BAKOLPA-494832 format. One record per residue: residue in three letters; x, y, z of N, C-alpha, C in turn. Coordinates in pm, whole numbers. Layout:
BAKOLPA-494832
SITE  code  n.east  n.north    n.up  ca.east  ca.north   ca.up  c.east  c.north    c.up
SITE   Ala       X        Y       Z        X         Y       Z       X        Y       Z
...
END
This chain:
BAKOLPA-494832
SITE  code  n.east  n.north    n.up  ca.east  ca.north   ca.up  c.east  c.north    c.up
SITE   Met   -2213     -925     231    -2196      -821     143   -2236     -846       0
SITE   Ser   -2233     -752     -28    -2254      -775    -171   -2203     -788    -347
SITE   Ala   -2185     -755    -420    -2119      -723    -475   -2032     -601    -487
SITE   Arg   -2087     -507    -418    -2049      -367    -394   -1900     -355    -352
SITE   Gly   -1896     -504    -266    -1766      -514    -182   -1623     -561    -269
SITE   Val   -1690     -632    -387    -1582      -649    -470   -1577     -556    -567
SITE   Glu   -1671     -449    -576    -1652      -328    -659   -1546     -213    -568
SITE   Trp   -1576     -239    -475    -1478      -138    -362   -1353     -194    -332
SITE   Ala   -1304     -302    -337    -1191      -339    -357   -1099     -355    -495
SITE   His   -1169     -365    -595    -1110      -321    -723   -1088     -182    -784
SITE   Thr   -1190     -120    -708    -1111        54    -705   -1026      114    -632
SITE   Leu    -964       54    -504     -927        90    -385    -774       25    -480
SITE   Ala    -782     -111    -542     -656      -167    -547    -637      -74    -690
SITE   Ser    -712      -34    -735     -663        82    -910    -642      207    -777
SITE   Tyr    -675      281    -689     -615       368    -644    -499      336    -622
SITE   Asn    -460      250    -554     -317       215    -482    -228      194    -550
SITE   Arg    -249       95    -706     -132       127    -812    -104      283    -928
SITE   Trp    -289      340    -879     -212       533    -918    -181      590    -842
SITE   Met    -205      593    -668      -86       626    -622      58      607    -638
SITE   Asn     118      462    -624      207       473    -635     275      486    -753
SITE   Glu     250      419    -861      308       463    -951     345      650   -1025
SITE   Arg     256      683    -908      310       893    -926     355      899    -858
SITE   Leu     369      867    -751      434       870    -635     617      838    -653
SITE   Tyr     585      693    -681      752       669    -739     817      752    -865
SITE   Ala     766      811    -946      800       874   -1067     834     1025    -961
SITE   Gln     742     1042    -870      777      1170    -808     942     1131    -735
SITE   Cys     982     1010    -657     1048      1006    -581    1181      972    -655
SITE   Ala    1144      894    -790     1285       918    -879    1363     1041    -903
SITE   Glu    1291     1171    -934     1342      1246    -960    1421     1309    -800
SITE   Leu    1424     1267    -745     1525      1292    -617    1680     1234    -601
SITE   Pro    1735     1281    -570     1885      1203    -537    1875     1146    -450
SITE   Asp    1971      977    -473     1922       887    -339    1959      927    -168
SITE   Glu    2060     1043    -216     2072      1097     -66    1936     1151       0
SITE   Ala    1854     1232     -76     1760      1287     -28    1644     1187       8
SITE   Arg    1661     1072    -123     1522       981     -76    1539      850      74
SITE   Lys    1693      864     138     1760       824     204    1764      929     340
SITE   Arg    1752     1040     356     1774      1140     413    1650     1104     544
SITE   Asp    1701     1096     648     1627      1082     814    1558     1226     794
SITE   Arg    1434     1202     770     1346      1350     803    1269     1347     915
SITE   Gly    1370     1267    1035     1211      1223    1127    1119     1140    1181
SITE   Ala    1066     1106    1050      913      1033    1025     964      890    1089
SITE   Phe     789      796    1074      824       691    1147     934      628    1130
SITE   Phe     924      586     981     1032       536     876    1094      611     840
SITE   Arg    1169      678     928     1258       772     888    1267      875     798
SITE   Ser    1295      792     655     1318       866     527    1186      835     430
SITE   Ile    1247      895     292     1121       828     167    1094      688     192
SITE   His    1253      663     189     1329       537     103    1225      402     239
SITE   Gly    1249      476     337     1212       380     498    1079      371     451
SITE   Thr    1024      503     443      847       403     407     801      396     301
SITE   Leu     856      439     170      840       287      36     869      167      87
SITE   Asn     988      156     165     1007         0     200     920      -52     305
SITE   His     855       23     378      763         9     501     603      -25     410
SITE   Leu     590       75     334      483        20     276     434     -112     160
SITE   Leu     557     -142      70      592      -299      -1     613     -368     115
SITE   Leu     640     -369     217      654      -504     328     515     -510     404
SITE   Gly     435     -405     414      330      -396     469     232     -461     368
SITE   Asp     233     -452     242      133      -486     149     170     -662     160
SITE   Arg     324     -692     131      369      -828     150     258     -920     220
SITE   Ile     330     -865     372      267      -895     483     104     -923     465
SITE   Trp      57     -846     444     -155      -856     438    -134     -959     284
SITE   Leu     -94     -976     186     -119     -1024     105    -112    -1189     103
SITE   Gly      41    -1176     182       65     -1339     227     -67    -1403     331
SITE   Arg    -147    -1348     415     -196     -1347     507    -331    -1352     390
SITE   Phe    -378    -1306     343     -505     -1334     253    -474    -1442     173
SITE   Arg    -324    -1470     129     -321     -1595      44    -332    -1728     114
SITE   Ala    -275    -1712     246     -210     -1824     346    -113    -1823     287
SITE   Val     -27    -1746     279      130     -1826     251     204    -1678     296
SITE   Pro     224    -1758     403      266     -1601     528     417    -1543     501
SITE   Phe     441    -1403     454      550     -1324     423     644    -1318     563
SITE   Ala     780    -1348     528      848     -1372     661     923    -1253     633
SITE   Val     878    -1213     788      979     -1040     859    1054    -1109     936
SITE   Arg    1158     -994     963     1205      -947    1058    1168     -837    1150
SITE   Ala    1123     -755    1098     1063      -622    1142     969     -563    1057
SITE   Leu     920     -477    1096      837      -339    1054     919     -248     945
SITE   Asp    1023     -231     996     1150      -102     937    1205     -183     878
SITE   Gln    1235     -313     831     1317      -397     760    1330     -341     621
SITE   Glu    1407     -318     570     1455      -240     407    1473     -378     368
SITE   Leu    1388     -402     247     1343      -484     175    1434     -479      74
SITE   Tyr    1451     -355       7     1565      -328    -157    1624     -231     -90
SITE   Ala    1767     -177     -78     1832       -80     -88    1867        1    -181
SITE   Asp    1831      -57    -363     1857        25    -438    1718       66    -499
SITE   Phe    1692      183    -509     1569       206    -566    1468      154    -706
SITE   Ala    1589       97    -824     1522        94    -878    1477      -84    -885
SITE   Glu    1576     -120    -760     1514      -242    -717    1341     -222    -699
SITE   Leu    1325     -192    -593     1232       -89    -476    1124      -87    -579
SITE   Arg    1135       17    -639     1011        27    -747     971      -93    -852
SITE   Ala    1075     -125    -911     1011      -270    -967     950     -395    -875
SITE   Glu     979     -399    -798      920      -503    -705     811     -440    -663
SITE   Arg     763     -294    -621      624      -228    -546     568     -267    -707
SITE   Glu     608     -243    -843      514      -260    -971     448     -405    -956
SITE   Arg     572     -455    -980      529      -645    -871     407     -655    -847
SITE   Thr     433     -604    -697      315      -603    -563     189     -580    -612
SITE   Asp     183     -502    -687       57      -376    -717     -11     -538    -822
SITE   Gly      52     -585    -878       29      -711   -1018     -62     -757    -926
SITE   Glu      25     -817    -820      -26      -883    -727    -164     -909    -684
SITE   Ile    -174     -746    -627     -298      -677    -545    -419     -708    -643
SITE   Asp    -353     -615    -765     -474      -606    -853    -521     -727    -890
SITE   Ser    -468     -870    -918     -506     -1033    -902    -593    -1051    -805
SITE   Trp    -573    -1023    -697     -591     -1027    -580    -737    -1012    -605
SITE   Ala    -763     -860    -591     -915      -768    -607    -979     -885    -658
SITE   Ala    -945     -899    -784    -1005      -942    -922   -1036    -1044    -896
SITE   Ala    -928    -1141    -786     -988     -1282    -779   -1149    -1312    -695
SITE   Leu   -1191    -1195    -595    -1237     -1153    -528   -1359    -1196    -528
SITE   Ala   -1472    -1258    -454    -1597     -1268    -478   -1699    -1226    -342
SITE   Pro   -1831    -1215    -387    -1880     -1115    -266   -1880    -1188    -143
SITE   Ala   -1893    -1290    -155    -1891     -1455     -35   -1782    -1416      70
SITE   Asp   -1654    -1424      46    -1533     -1344      52   -1533    -1254     204
SITE   Phe   -1647    -1175     167    -1636     -1077     279   -1720    -1081     367
SITE   Glu   -1804    -1219     366    -1891     -1231     494   -1771    -1268     565
SITE   Gly   -1675    -1385     498    -1579     -1471     604   -1494    -1408     695
SITE   Thr   -1390    -1468     765    -1322     -1472     843   -1121    -1507     821
SITE   Leu   -1070    -1335     888     -962     -1418     848    -857    -1433     937
SITE   His    -788    -1557     924     -730     -1615    1056    -555    -1617    1040
SITE   Tyr    -504    -1525    1124     -356     -1523    1073    -248    -1477    1243
SITE   Thr    -119    -1504    1257      -28     -1460    1354      -6    -1296    1301
SITE   Ser     -20    -1280    1409       21     -1159    1401     161    -1155    1436
SITE   Phe     236    -1022    1370      341     -1061    1399     446     -937    1493
SITE   Val     312     -830    1521      382      -765    1640     313     -802    1777
SITE   Asn     222     -897    1765      171      -960    1888     187    -1113    1887
SITE   Pro     292    -1179    1878      258     -1325    1779     163    -1417    1882
SITE   Ala      82    -1382    1824      -28     -1513    1844    -180    -1462    1771
SITE   Pro    -256    -1583    1697     -311     -1625    1651    -424    -1534    1649
SITE   Arg    -484    -1484    1585     -607     -1399    1527    -718    -1412    1450
SITE   Ser    -822    -1368    1475     -930     -1393    1352    -976    -1260    1384
SITE   Ile   -1019    -1228    1232    -1081     -1064    1212   -1191    -1083    1081
SITE   Pro   -1306    -1048    1104    -1402     -1071     973   -1294    -1024     856
SITE   Phe   -1300    -1106     746    -1234     -1062     655   -1269     -915     574
SITE   Trp   -1389     -853     556    -1432      -728     530   -1311     -608     629
SITE   Ala   -1309     -652     756    -1238      -549     816   -1070     -552     784
SITE   Ala   -1022     -680     732     -893      -713     720    -863     -621     600
SITE   Ala    -937     -632     524     -960      -584     388    -924     -408     395
SITE   Thr    -994     -349     478    -1031      -237     518    -924     -215     519
SITE   His    -860     -275     662     -704      -232     719    -586     -256     606
SITE   Phe    -621     -348     511     -498      -345     423    -521     -195     325
SITE   Phe    -590     -179     274     -605       -48     179    -606       77     276
SITE   Asn    -638       91     372     -655       201     527    -454      211     514
SITE   His    -371      112     547     -274       136     567    -167      196     510
SITE   Gln    -177      144     371     -123       202     272    -209      333     243
SITE   Thr    -315      397     245     -304       510     284    -255      623     375
SITE   His    -275      576     491     -174       653     581     -45      626     562
SITE   His      37      551     520      140       590     499     191      686     366
SITE   Arg     114      605     259      118       730     185      59      863     212
SITE   Gly       3      893     267        2      1003     343     166     1099     438
SITE   Gln     215     1007     457      317      1035     543     456     1067     456
SITE   Leu     409      956     346      495      1003     186     503     1114     164
SITE   Thr     358     1139     124      330      1335      62     399     1380     149
SITE   Thr     392     1410     285      443      1485     386     615     1505     349
SITE   Leu     664     1366     342      817      1375     336     864     1413     228
SITE   Leu     751     1411      93      823      1473     -44     754     1585     -52
SITE   Met     674     1670      66      695      1816      27     793     1839     130
SITE   Gln     850     1797     207      985      1817     340    1095     1851     221
SITE   Ala    1105     1773     105     1201      1774      16    1150     1844    -138
SITE   Gly    1088     1949    -108     1024      2014    -199     971     1942    -333
SITE   Val     907     1850    -331      818      1841    -439     621     1810    -373
SITE   Asp     615     1873    -490      440      1853    -436     392     1759    -572
SITE   Pro     356     1664    -385      279      1540    -511     124     1525    -551
SITE   Gly      66     1689    -552      -45      1715    -632    -151     1641    -566
SITE   Val    -249     1627    -678     -385      1580    -557    -355     1420    -524
SITE   Thr    -434     1375    -431     -432      1248    -372    -534     1197    -367
SITE   Asp    -648     1278    -357     -795      1197    -312    -839     1084    -387
SITE   Leu    -875     1002    -364     -943       863    -427   -1027      944    -545
SITE   Ile   -1093     1049    -520    -1212      1098    -643   -1143     1108    -771
SITE   Trp    -979     1141    -734     -911      1165    -861    -896     1083    -977
SITE   Leu    -934      951    -891     -884       844    -968    -925      842   -1096
SITE   Pro    -857      831   -1210     -919       885   -1337    -999      809   -1443
SITE   Glu   -1038      659   -1304    -1163       573   -1356   -1301      602   -1303
SITE   Leu   -1261      698   -1184    -1399       766   -1131   -1418      905   -1165
SITE   Ala   -1309      965   -1210    -1307      1053   -1276   -1433     1100   -1373
SITE   Arg   -1486     1178   -1357    -1632      1210   -1477   -1637     1334   -1447
SITE   Pro   -1663     1388   -1621    -1675      1557   -1632   -1782     1636   -1574
SITE   Gly   -1738     1723   -1499    -1840      1827   -1395   -1848     1755   -1274
SITE   Gly   -1763     1707   -1240    -1757      1625   -1108   -1640     1717   -1064
SITE   Ser   -1624     1740    -911    -1522      1798    -853   -1403     1716    -755
END
């Protein structure tokens, strides 16, 4: 893969940070009870979905860095306190930025070897597919989060990648 793969990863890492900052700011406006209310979502609540997003990112970063992240369950609550969860989200987003900044075009030609948590067996997949899954997983669950916010009466606003400030150009749509 060309240098475009590296640029792609940098852009998606920026998008990840941008969306997380915006969504956490909106979530901070809700009372803790509203964030933790079971809304019938896959991870039950806004808080549960935020925790799963952080958990998933840490699992994949651990795989990419060959330093596995220990996990008991995919719905594991990492942090019950919202302020602590938010601070850890910011820290992890910084790690994602650093990981993306360290990528080289040759990385996208490699293979990622890891042990699956869901089906505890060794797996090998092309690195580009693992990186795509990493960013796609974030977007998938943030989509769930925006629905949960709407149910809570909070309009998350525009979430499209093309509105990432560093991509937005005057006269664009």
